[in-house]
N, C-alpha and C positions, 0 to 999 in steps of 0.2 A: 504494499500499500505505500508506503513511503517513497519508494522508488518511483511508483506511478504518478504520485503528487508531484514529485519534483520535475519529472519529464513534463507534466502539464503545466506547471508554473514557468519553467523555462520558455515552453513553446508560446504560453500566452504573453511571456515578457518580449519575447521576440518579435510576435505579431504586433504588439502595442508600440513597439519602437519604430517598426516599419511604417505602420501607420501614421505615428507622429512625425517621422521623416518626410512622408509623402506629403502631409499637411503643411508643414513648415515650409519645403519646396515650392508648393502651389501658391502659398501666401506669399513667398517671397517674388516668384515669377509675377503675381497679380500685382503686387507693389511697383514693381518695375516697369511693367506696361504703363501702368497708370501714370507714373512719373514721365515716361517716355512720350506718351500721348499728349500731356500738356504743351510739348514743344512741339510736336510734329507738323504744325502750320509750317515752321521755318526749316524743317528737315527734308524737305523734297529736293529732288534734283541731285547733283553730284558735288560735293564740298570737299576742299582741302581738310586737313588734319582729321577726317573720318574714315573708319575702315569698311570695306565692301568685299562681297564674294558673290560667286554666282557664276554661272558657266555662259548663258546667253542673256543674262540681265545683271544689274547691279543690285546687290541686298545690302542696304546699310545694317551693320551688325549692331549698331548701338540704338536705332529707331525702329528698325523693322521695315523701313521704307523699301519698296522694290520698285526700281526705274527698269523700264522695258522701251527699247527703241528697235522698230522695225523699218529698215531701209525701204523707201520708195524709187528715189532717184540719186544718182551720184553723177555730176558732171565735173571734170577735171579743169582747173584753171591755171594762170599763169604764177609762177613762184610759189606754189603750194595753196594758192587761193581758190579752193575747192568749193563747189556749192553742192550742197545735199538737201533732199527733202526726206523727210521719216515720220512714220506714227509715233507718239509717245505716250506712255502711260507712268503715272506714279500713283502708288498704291494709297499714299497718305494725301493726294492731292489737294491742294488749297492755293492755286495760282490765278491772281486776280488779273482780267483782262478788261478793262473798262469796269462796269458794274456786273458781269457776269463771272462765274466760277466754273468753269469746264472739268467735268469729272471723267475718268475713263481714258479713251485714246483721243488724242488731239493730233492735227496735222502741224508740225514744226519744220523750220528750214534754217540753214546756215544764217547767223546774224540776227535772228529774230529775237528781240530783248522789248521787254515793256518796263518803263520807268515812269513813275508818277508820284504824287504826294498822297499821303493818307487822310489829311484833314487840316483843320486848324489847331494851333498851338498857341499858348499863352507864356511867352518868355518872362514877363513882368506884369505889374498890375496894370490894366489898362491898355494893354499891347496885344496884339493878335498878328499872328504870322500864319502863312502856309507852310507845314512841315509833315513830320513822320514819312519821309521819301522811302521808297523801296523800288528794287528793280529784280524783275523775274527773267531769268537767263533762258537760252534755248533748251536745257534740260529741264526747265520747271522749277530750278533753285531760286530761293527768294534770298536776297541781300539788302540789308536794311541800311539808312542813312539816316539816323535818328536825330542828328543835330542838324541837319541842314534847314535853313529857314529863309523863306522868301516872302516878299511883298508885305513886309512888316509895317504896321501903321498902328495909329490910334483911333479907332472907330467914332469914338464919341468925347471929341475934345471939348464940347460944351462952346459958351460964347466967347468970342464974338461970331466965330466961323461956324460952329455947329457941322462942319464937313470934315469928313476923315484925313487925319494928317498923316503922310508918310514917316516912317521912323527907321530909315535905312541903317541906321547904327545896330539895329538888332539882326540884320540880314547875315546869315553865314552861308557862304556861296559854294565852299569847297569842303569835301569829307571824303575818307576812305571808308569802305563797307565795315560794319560792325563786328563781322566775323574775321577780319584781317586776313583776306584772301587776295588781297593786292588790288582791288577793284577802286578806281578815283573817279569822283565825279567833281568837275568844274563847271557850275551852272554860269561864271562869267563869260567862259568860252563855249558854252552849250555842248559839252563833250564827256562822255564816259569813256575812260580808259580801262581795260583789261589788264591782267597779271603780265600777258604775253606781249603787251604792247600795242596791240590791236585797239582801235577807238572806235565809237560811235558818235555820230552827230545827234543831239536831242533836238527835240521838236522846241520851236521857240516858245511855244506855250508853256513848256516846262521849265524854262530860265526866268 
């Protein structure tokens, strides 16, 4: 009886520890996925300083985002300036184009970027500016420029003018991207320069 009881106790203890380990592993993975989910909006695309894996796709091992590119067209260009068109999918897609948020597959091409402000910011009491700029690259990656400020003004100066007064001393027209990936915006020159030295002319309405 004693031998059988000992065997039962050991089996029960082993089963309990296995279930406890399984529960703790599940809880850890759940918390990990929740923490990554809070930042997934900025983790689409392919970024420096991130780790990726995959055979025909790029899987972000930190966030779980999966980037899939399906080639549609490739045209050779001079000095390596080739032009390509592809279908793009980000599993955690939240890339803004105007007022829409395309999910699933989108058609992209070489050099397609989207640069725009995110809204109004208030750097000082009674002062408002256009700010929260961001750029979405051709892989769906979002790059932020949170310090850029344009069109700063005092919208309610009071008497005697009662008209908005420009406050250009609050404007900040140049900045590098918040991720430190070597992307530089100069709104004085209306240009956005990538890490490799290639650059884009921005729309005059963005400068």
